[in-house]
OpenMM code with the backbone's topology and positions (N, CA, C; nanometers):
from openmm import Vec3, app, unit

residues = "UNK UNK UNK UNK UNK UNK UNK UNK UNK UNK UNK UNK UNK UNK UNK UNK UNK UNK UNK UNK UNK UNK UNK UNK UNK UNK UNK UNK UNK UNK UNK UNK UNK UNK UNK UNK UNK UNK UNK UNK UNK UNK UNK UNK UNK UNK UNK UNK UNK UNK UNK UNK UNK UNK UNK UNK UNK UNK UNK UNK UNK UNK UNK UNK UNK UNK UNK UNK UNK UNK UNK UNK UNK UNK UNK UNK UNK UNK UNK UNK UNK UNK UNK UNK UNK UNK UNK UNK UNK UNK UNK UNK UNK UNK UNK UNK UNK UNK UNK UNK UNK UNK UNK UNK UNK UNK UNK UNK UNK UNK UNK UNK UNK UNK UNK UNK UNK UNK UNK UNK UNK UNK UNK UNK UNK UNK UNK UNK UNK UNK UNK".split()
positions = [
    Vec3(-0.5376, -1.5630, 7.2889),
    Vec3(-0.5148, -1.5963, 7.1508),
    Vec3(-0.3758, -1.5475, 7.1118),
    Vec3(-0.3012, -1.6330, 7.0497),
    Vec3(-0.1642, -1.6027, 7.0094),
    Vec3(-0.1645, -1.5479, 6.8666),
    Vec3(-0.0919, -1.4346, 6.8481),
    Vec3(-0.0821, -1.3734, 6.7149),
    Vec3(0.0420, -1.4259, 6.6453),
    Vec3(0.0269, -1.4504, 6.5179),
    Vec3(0.1436, -1.4972, 6.4424),
    Vec3(0.2331, -1.3782, 6.4106),
    Vec3(0.3627, -1.4031, 6.3934),
    Vec3(0.4538, -1.2937, 6.3580),
    Vec3(0.4153, -1.2264, 6.2259),
    Vec3(0.3595, -1.3016, 6.1324),
    Vec3(0.3193, -1.2448, 6.0048),
    Vec3(0.2037, -1.1465, 6.0238),
    Vec3(0.1046, -1.1815, 6.1044),
    Vec3(-0.0081, -1.0916, 6.1302),
    Vec3(0.0382, -0.9636, 6.1997),
    Vec3(0.1288, -0.9767, 6.2938),
    Vec3(0.1826, -0.8600, 6.3634),
    Vec3(0.2572, -0.7700, 6.2659),
    Vec3(0.3391, -0.8287, 6.1806),
    Vec3(0.4144, -0.7536, 6.0801),
    Vec3(0.3198, -0.6813, 5.9850),
    Vec3(0.2164, -0.7491, 5.9354),
    Vec3(0.1212, -0.6870, 5.8432),
    Vec3(0.0446, -0.5730, 5.9094),
    Vec3(0.0069, -0.5911, 6.0345),
    Vec3(-0.0646, -0.4858, 6.1069),
    Vec3(0.0237, -0.3628, 6.1247),
    Vec3(0.1476, -0.3834, 6.1656),
    Vec3(0.2397, -0.2707, 6.1839),
    Vec3(0.2711, -0.2029, 6.0501),
    Vec3(0.2842, -0.2808, 5.9440),
    Vec3(0.3104, -0.2241, 5.8111),
    Vec3(0.1939, -0.1382, 5.7653),
    Vec3(0.0717, -0.1840, 5.7874),
    Vec3(-0.0464, -0.1070, 5.7481),
    Vec3(-0.0527, 0.0252, 5.8240),
    Vec3(-0.0234, 0.0230, 5.9524),
    Vec3(-0.0241, 0.1455, 6.0329),
    Vec3(0.0832, 0.2418, 5.9834),
    Vec3(0.2012, 0.1914, 5.9540),
    Vec3(0.3107, 0.2750, 5.9050),
    Vec3(0.2744, 0.3393, 5.7716),
    Vec3(0.2160, 0.2635, 5.6807),
    Vec3(0.1765, 0.3180, 5.5508),
    Vec3(0.0735, 0.4287, 5.5695),
    Vec3(-0.0241, 0.4087, 5.6551),
    Vec3(-0.1246, 0.5128, 5.6803),
    Vec3(-0.0620, 0.6389, 5.7368),
    Vec3(0.0303, 0.6251, 5.8278),
    Vec3(0.0978, 0.7423, 5.8841),
    Vec3(0.1785, 0.8169, 5.7795),
    Vec3(0.2476, 0.7442, 5.6937),
    Vec3(0.3284, 0.8079, 5.5898),
    Vec3(0.2407, 0.8805, 5.4883),
    Vec3(0.1304, 0.8207, 5.4502),
    Vec3(0.0426, 0.8833, 5.3527),
    Vec3(-0.0220, 1.0083, 5.4109),
    Vec3(-0.0596, 1.0067, 5.5347),
    Vec3(-0.1251, 1.1216, 5.5957),
    Vec3(-0.0298, 1.2378, 5.6188),
    Vec3(0.0976, 1.2129, 5.6330),
    Vec3(0.1911, 1.3207, 5.6629),
    Vec3(0.2499, 1.3845, 5.5379),
    Vec3(0.2162, 1.3366, 5.4201),
    Vec3(0.2712, 1.3920, 5.2965),
    Vec3(0.1940, 1.5170, 5.2560),
    Vec3(0.2661, 1.6247, 5.2284),
    Vec3(0.2039, 1.7461, 5.1785),
    Vec3(0.1992, 1.7405, 5.0265),
    Vec3(0.0904, 1.7861, 4.9659),
    Vec3(0.0821, 1.7863, 4.8199),
    Vec3(0.1738, 1.8925, 4.7607),
    Vec3(0.2164, 1.8703, 4.6382),
    Vec3(0.3006, 1.9646, 4.5657),
    Vec3(0.2228, 2.0132, 4.4437),
    Vec3(0.2210, 2.1456, 4.4236),
    Vec3(0.1462, 2.2049, 4.3130),
    Vec3(0.2370, 2.2947, 4.2300),
    Vec3(0.2118, 2.2983, 4.1000),
    Vec3(0.2880, 2.3876, 4.0139),
    Vec3(0.2361, 2.5306, 4.0296),
    Vec3(0.3234, 2.6256, 3.9993),
    Vec3(0.2896, 2.7681, 3.9999),
    Vec3(0.3135, 2.8171, 3.8577),
    Vec3(0.2130, 2.8802, 3.7992),
    Vec3(0.2285, 2.9235, 3.6604),
    Vec3(0.1591, 3.0557, 3.6339),
    Vec3(0.2078, 3.1221, 3.5293),
    Vec3(0.1416, 3.2407, 3.4766),
    Vec3(0.0867, 3.2006, 3.3398),
    Vec3(-0.0439, 3.2147, 3.3218),
    Vec3(-0.1097, 3.1769, 3.1964),
    Vec3(-0.1541, 3.3022, 3.1224),
    Vec3(-0.1313, 3.3035, 2.9912),
    Vec3(-0.1716, 3.4161, 2.9087),
    Vec3(-0.2930, 3.3770, 2.8247),
    Vec3(-0.4087, 3.4275, 2.8625),
    Vec3(-0.5322, 3.4065, 2.7861),
    Vec3(-0.5844, 3.5400, 2.7336),
    Vec3(-0.4936, 3.6326, 2.7083),
    Vec3(-0.5320, 3.7693, 2.6730),
    Vec3(-0.5557, 3.7912, 2.5237),
    Vec3(-0.5100, 3.7030, 2.4373),
    Vec3(-0.5250, 3.7252, 2.2936),
    Vec3(-0.4029, 3.7890, 2.2287),
    Vec3(-0.3077, 3.8355, 2.3091),
    Vec3(-0.1815, 3.8887, 2.2573),
    Vec3(-0.0724, 3.8573, 2.3587),
    Vec3(0.0532, 3.8734, 2.3190),
    Vec3(0.1614, 3.8411, 2.4136),
    Vec3(0.1584, 3.9356, 2.5328),
    Vec3(0.2101, 3.8880, 2.6429),
    Vec3(0.2247, 3.9717, 2.7618),
    Vec3(0.3733, 3.9786, 2.7965),
    Vec3(0.4111, 4.0864, 2.8614),
    Vec3(0.5473, 4.1048, 2.9109),
    Vec3(0.5411, 4.1129, 3.0620),
    Vec3(0.6256, 4.0338, 3.1266),
    Vec3(0.6284, 4.0284, 3.2720),
    Vec3(0.7650, 4.0747, 3.3206),
    Vec3(0.7652, 4.1712, 3.4114),
    Vec3(0.8850, 4.2133, 3.4839),
    Vec3(0.8621, 4.1736, 3.6287),
    Vec3(0.9615, 4.1080, 3.6881),
    Vec3(0.9409, 4.0563, 3.8232),
    Vec3(1.0688, 4.0624, 3.9047),
    Vec3(1.0501, 4.0726, 4.0348),
    Vec3(1.1587, 4.0512, 4.1295),
    Vec3(1.1349, 3.9116, 4.1847),
    Vec3(1.2343, 3.8255, 4.1713),
    Vec3(1.2161, 3.6849, 4.2053),
    Vec3(1.2707, 3.6517, 4.3437),
    Vec3(1.2261, 3.5373, 4.3935),
    Vec3(1.2804, 3.4799, 4.5165),
    Vec3(1.3661, 3.3607, 4.4768),
    Vec3(1.4249, 3.2950, 4.5745),
    Vec3(1.5056, 3.1766, 4.5441),
    Vec3(1.4184, 3.0575, 4.5036),
    Vec3(1.2860, 3.0722, 4.5065),
    Vec3(1.1932, 2.9667, 4.4649),
    Vec3(1.1602, 2.9741, 4.3156),
    Vec3(1.2069, 3.0783, 4.2467),
    Vec3(1.1766, 3.0963, 4.1044),
    Vec3(1.2536, 2.9951, 4.0208),
    Vec3(1.1802, 2.9204, 3.9396),
    Vec3(1.2379, 2.8249, 3.8438),
    Vec3(1.1533, 2.8323, 3.7187),
    Vec3(1.2092, 2.8786, 3.6088),
    Vec3(1.1316, 2.8951, 3.4865),
    Vec3(1.1617, 2.7837, 3.3884),
    Vec3(1.0566, 2.7391, 3.3238),
    Vec3(1.0684, 2.6304, 3.2276),
    Vec3(1.0055, 2.6721, 3.0949),
    Vec3(1.0792, 2.6561, 2.9854),
    Vec3(1.0195, 2.6672, 2.8534),
    Vec3(1.0169, 2.8025, 2.7859),
    Vec3(1.0596, 2.9086, 2.8488),
    Vec3(1.0613, 3.0406, 2.7860),
    Vec3(1.1950, 3.1076, 2.8135),
    Vec3(1.2301, 3.1989, 2.7253),
    Vec3(1.3542, 3.2739, 2.7463),
    Vec3(1.3338, 3.3761, 2.8578),
    Vec3(1.4193, 3.3684, 2.9557),
    Vec3(1.4132, 3.4600, 3.0695),
    Vec3(1.5314, 3.5550, 3.0566),
    Vec3(1.5034, 3.6831, 3.0547),
    Vec3(1.6090, 3.7836, 3.0478),
    Vec3(1.6382, 3.8272, 3.1905),
    Vec3(1.7604, 3.8014, 3.2337),
    Vec3(1.7987, 3.8409, 3.3692),
    Vec3(1.8465, 3.9848, 3.3673),
    Vec3(1.7882, 4.0635, 3.4523),
    Vec3(1.8276, 4.2015, 3.4678),
    Vec3(1.9193, 4.2082, 3.5890),
    Vec3(1.9386, 4.3213, 3.6459),
    Vec3(2.0264, 4.3336, 3.7628),
    Vec3(1.9688, 4.2618, 3.8844),
    Vec3(2.0553, 4.2045, 3.9650),
    Vec3(2.0137, 4.1382, 4.0891),
    Vec3(1.9185, 4.0230, 4.0638),
    Vec3(1.8058, 4.0239, 4.1322),
    Vec3(1.7090, 3.9162, 4.1194),
    Vec3(1.5877, 3.9594, 4.0365),
    Vec3(1.6090, 4.0499, 3.9419),
    Vec3(1.5017, 4.0971, 3.8549),
    Vec3(1.5091, 4.0248, 3.7204),
    Vec3(1.3912, 3.9902, 3.6676),
    Vec3(1.3826, 3.9213, 3.5393),
    Vec3(1.2732, 3.9842, 3.4540),
    Vec3(1.2824, 3.9567, 3.3235),
    Vec3(1.1787, 3.9973, 3.2293),
    Vec3(1.1579, 3.8798, 3.1333),
    Vec3(1.0320, 3.8546, 3.1016),
    Vec3(1.0027, 3.7499, 3.0030),
    Vec3(0.8697, 3.7804, 2.9366),
    Vec3(0.8509, 3.7187, 2.8185),
    Vec3(0.7263, 3.7327, 2.7444),
    Vec3(0.6584, 3.5974, 2.7379),
    Vec3(0.5251, 3.6018, 2.7394),
    Vec3(0.4475, 3.4793, 2.7240),
    Vec3(0.3513, 3.5029, 2.6083),
    Vec3(0.3648, 3.4263, 2.4999),
    Vec3(0.2726, 3.4418, 2.3867),
    Vec3(0.1293, 3.4063, 2.4263),
    Vec3(0.0352, 3.4571, 2.3503),
    Vec3(-0.1062, 3.4297, 2.3746),
    Vec3(-0.1321, 3.2791, 2.3701),
    Vec3(-0.2096, 3.2305, 2.4661),
    Vec3(-0.2451, 3.0894, 2.4710),
    Vec3(-0.1402, 3.0003, 2.5346),
    Vec3(-0.0312, 3.0578, 2.5827),
    Vec3(0.0745, 2.9790, 2.6460),
    Vec3(0.0869, 3.0155, 2.7938),
    Vec3(0.1731, 2.9424, 2.8620),
    Vec3(0.1954, 2.9680, 3.0046),
    Vec3(0.3419, 2.9469, 3.0371),
    Vec3(0.3814, 2.9982, 3.1530),
    Vec3(0.5166, 2.9808, 3.2040),
    Vec3(0.5082, 2.9122, 3.3390),
    Vec3(0.5707, 2.7953, 3.3500),
    Vec3(0.5867, 2.7286, 3.4802),
    Vec3(0.6981, 2.8038, 3.5512),
    Vec3(0.6698, 2.8544, 3.6697),
    Vec3(0.7712, 2.9375, 3.7361),
    Vec3(0.8062, 2.8898, 3.8764),
    Vec3(0.7577, 2.7727, 3.9158),
    Vec3(0.7939, 2.7199, 4.0462),
    Vec3(0.7011, 2.6092, 4.0914),
    Vec3(0.7273, 2.5611, 4.2105),
    Vec3(0.6465, 2.4569, 4.2741),
    Vec3(0.6195, 2.4995, 4.4179),
    Vec3(0.5020, 2.4643, 4.4664),
    Vec3(0.4658, 2.4960, 4.6046),
    Vec3(0.4294, 2.3670, 4.6762),
    Vec3(0.4816, 2.3516, 4.7951),
    Vec3(0.4490, 2.2367, 4.8780),
    Vec3(0.3422, 2.2822, 4.9772),
    Vec3(0.2234, 2.2310, 4.9589),
    Vec3(0.1073, 2.2574, 5.0451),
    Vec3(0.0506, 2.3978, 5.0272),
    Vec3(0.1275, 2.5040, 5.0443),
    Vec3(0.0747, 2.6392, 5.0342),
    Vec3(0.1639, 2.7302, 4.9540),
    Vec3(0.1048, 2.8366, 4.8989),
    Vec3(0.1781, 2.9288, 4.8129),
    Vec3(0.2641, 3.0279, 4.8914),
    Vec3(0.2243, 3.0606, 5.0135),
    Vec3(0.2934, 3.1646, 5.0911),
    Vec3(0.4441, 3.1424, 5.1043),
    Vec3(0.4853, 3.0210, 5.1366),
    Vec3(0.6275, 2.9945, 5.1609),
    Vec3(0.7072, 2.9662, 5.0341),
    Vec3(0.6400, 2.9425, 4.9225),
    Vec3(0.7088, 2.9058, 4.7990),
    Vec3(0.6850, 3.0044, 4.6854),
    Vec3(0.6410, 3.1234, 4.7170),
    Vec3(0.6114, 3.2242, 4.6159),
    Vec3(0.7377, 3.2596, 4.5372),
    Vec3(0.7330, 3.2500, 4.4027),
    Vec3(0.8533, 3.2774, 4.3239),
    Vec3(0.8807, 3.4256, 4.2980),
    Vec3(0.7858, 3.5142, 4.3337),
    Vec3(0.8011, 3.6577, 4.3067),
    Vec3(0.7699, 3.7400, 4.4312),
    Vec3(0.8415, 3.8504, 4.4466),
    Vec3(0.8042, 3.9447, 4.5518),
    Vec3(0.7249, 4.0611, 4.4943),
    Vec3(0.7390, 4.0852, 4.3646),
    Vec3(0.6535, 4.1818, 4.2963),
    Vec3(0.6488, 4.1503, 4.1479),
    Vec3(0.5427, 4.1982, 4.0823),
    Vec3(0.5212, 4.1727, 3.9396),
    Vec3(0.4692, 4.2984, 3.8713),
    Vec3(0.5092, 4.3130, 3.7464),
    Vec3(0.4488, 4.4117, 3.6575),
    Vec3(0.4188, 4.3369, 3.5282),
    Vec3(0.2902, 4.3255, 3.4956),
    Vec3(0.2477, 4.2505, 3.3781),
    Vec3(0.1828, 4.3480, 3.2807),
    Vec3(0.2340, 4.3513, 3.1577),
    Vec3(0.1828, 4.4431, 3.0573),
    Vec3(0.1164, 4.3649, 2.9442),
    Vec3(-0.0078, 4.4033, 2.9126),
    Vec3(-0.0780, 4.3517, 2.7960),
    Vec3(-0.0917, 4.4687, 2.6988),
    Vec3(-0.1605, 4.4478, 2.5885),
    Vec3(-0.1828, 4.5590, 2.4956),
    Vec3(-0.2676, 4.6681, 2.5583),
    Vec3(-0.3600, 4.6301, 2.6455),
    Vec3(-0.4588, 4.7254, 2.6965),
    Vec3(-0.4397, 4.7693, 2.8406),
    Vec3(-0.3576, 4.7000, 2.9160),
    Vec3(-0.3493, 4.7341, 3.0584),
    Vec3(-0.2151, 4.6936, 3.1178),
    Vec3(-0.1885, 4.7486, 3.2357),
    Vec3(-0.0720, 4.7117, 3.3150),
    Vec3(-0.1220, 4.6680, 3.4514),
    Vec3(-0.0751, 4.5517, 3.4955),
    Vec3(-0.1119, 4.4971, 3.6259),
    Vec3(0.0097, 4.5079, 3.7159),
    Vec3(-0.0062, 4.5734, 3.8311),
    Vec3(0.1038, 4.5896, 3.9263),
    Vec3(0.0712, 4.5173, 4.0563),
    Vec3(0.1666, 4.4407, 4.1044),
    Vec3(0.1576, 4.3788, 4.2371),
    Vec3(0.2907, 4.4101, 4.3043),
    Vec3(0.2881, 4.5030, 4.3994),
    Vec3(0.4114, 4.5597, 4.4539),
    Vec3(0.4642, 4.4911, 4.5784),
    Vec3(0.3943, 4.3862, 4.6265),
    Vec3(0.4430, 4.3112, 4.7416),
    Vec3(0.3880, 4.1687, 4.7344),
    Vec3(0.4409, 4.0766, 4.8137),
    Vec3(0.3970, 3.9371, 4.8054),
    Vec3(0.2461, 3.9183, 4.8261),
    Vec3(0.1853, 3.9951, 4.9147),
    Vec3(0.0414, 3.9815, 4.9379),
    Vec3(-0.0382, 4.0160, 4.8130),
    Vec3(0.0041, 4.1209, 4.7420),
    Vec3(-0.0653, 4.1591, 4.6185),
    Vec3(-0.0390, 4.0571, 4.5078),
    Vec3(0.0810, 3.9995, 4.5040),
    Vec3(0.1100, 3.8946, 4.4053),
    Vec3(0.0157, 3.7767, 4.4290),
    Vec3(0.0042, 3.7329, 4.5527),
    Vec3(-0.0830, 3.6190, 4.5847),
    Vec3(-0.2278, 3.6513, 4.5484),
    Vec3(-0.2695, 3.7757, 4.5657),
    Vec3(-0.4084, 3.8118, 4.5357),
    Vec3(-0.4428, 3.7983, 4.3870),
    Vec3(-0.3416, 3.7924, 4.3000),
    Vec3(-0.3656, 3.7784, 4.1562),
    Vec3(-0.3970, 3.6349, 4.1136),
    Vec3(-0.3652, 3.5379, 4.1966),
    Vec3(-0.3862, 3.3982, 4.1600),
    Vec3(-0.5348, 3.3623, 4.1656),
    Vec3(-0.5753, 3.2657, 4.0809),
    Vec3(-0.7147, 3.2230, 4.0755),
    Vec3(-0.7616, 3.1693, 4.2091),
    Vec3(-0.8899, 3.1942, 4.2364),
    Vec3(-0.9473, 3.1510, 4.3639),
    Vec3(-1.0708, 3.0651, 4.3403),
    Vec3(-1.0986, 2.9801, 4.4375),
    Vec3(-1.2213, 2.9008, 4.4398),
    Vec3(-1.3366, 2.9933, 4.4782),
    Vec3(-1.4624, 2.9508, 4.4584),
    Vec3(-1.5764, 3.0344, 4.4991),
    Vec3(-1.5746, 3.0725, 4.6473),
    Vec3(-1.5150, 2.9880, 4.7318),
    Vec3(-1.5098, 3.0197, 4.8751),
    Vec3(-1.3939, 3.1128, 4.9121),
    Vec3(-1.3128, 3.1538, 4.8120),
    Vec3(-1.2030, 3.2468, 4.8365),
    Vec3(-1.0667, 3.1825, 4.8528),
    Vec3(-1.0615, 3.0488, 4.8690),
    Vec3(-0.9330, 2.9795, 4.8782),
    Vec3(-0.8656, 2.9782, 4.7417),
    Vec3(-0.7330, 2.9713, 4.7411),
    Vec3(-0.6598, 2.9640, 4.6146),
    Vec3(-0.6841, 2.8296, 4.5469),
    Vec3(-0.7011, 2.8338, 4.4129),
    Vec3(-0.7151, 2.7109, 4.3356),
    Vec3(-0.5786, 2.6459, 4.3215),
    Vec3(-0.5787, 2.5144, 4.3120),
    Vec3(-0.4546, 2.4422, 4.2852),
    Vec3(-0.4731, 2.3612, 4.1580),
    Vec3(-0.3704, 2.3480, 4.0740),
    Vec3(-0.2405, 2.4141, 4.0845),
    Vec3(-0.2580, 2.5655, 4.0816),
    Vec3(-0.1574, 2.6363, 4.1290),
    Vec3(-0.1649, 2.7814, 4.1426),
    Vec3(-0.1433, 2.8472, 4.0063),
    Vec3(-0.2455, 2.9169, 3.9571),
    Vec3(-0.2377, 2.9814, 3.8267),
    Vec3(-0.2735, 3.1284, 3.8372),
    Vec3(-0.1881, 3.2101, 3.7820),
    Vec3(-0.2140, 3.3524, 3.7673),
    Vec3(-0.2529, 3.3691, 3.6210),
    Vec3(-0.3811, 3.3916, 3.5934),
    Vec3(-0.4336, 3.3940, 3.4573),
    Vec3(-0.4551, 3.5379, 3.4135),
    Vec3(-0.3948, 3.5736, 3.3008),
    Vec3(-0.4123, 3.7062, 3.2424),
    Vec3(-0.5113, 3.6930, 3.1274),
    Vec3(-0.6229, 3.7660, 3.1382),
    Vec3(-0.7272, 3.7603, 3.0339),
    Vec3(-0.7361, 3.8894, 2.9596),
] * unit.nanometer
topology = app.Topology()
chain = topology.addChain("A")
for resn in residues:
    res = topology.addResidue(resn, chain)
    for name in ("N", "CA", "C"):
        topology.addAtom(name, app.Element.getBySymbol(name[0]), res)
């Protein structure tokens, strides 16, 4: 049986589309959400992945920043492609609320602050929620 050039082209196009779709990694936002009832103050050491949108960021010396997030608001602070480990915007955080101080002194502790699914995997988009 002879195949027409159009059928061959359509078959190859379908295979190419499937390969392209399967090889794409998802992109997720990274944010800090304030659900505490009062403003929070965040002091952080950032990585080159840090990108803040919508709030005033006070740059301190080197790669250190400070910012406030009002109650009920959030700060978009980066994007992660597939996983948070390689795109983490902070190497450490100090978050102050009226009642407590949260310290994460290394990247592993920062990641541990993000919301998780019941099975322990990180939820996406990646949200660090302060309650």
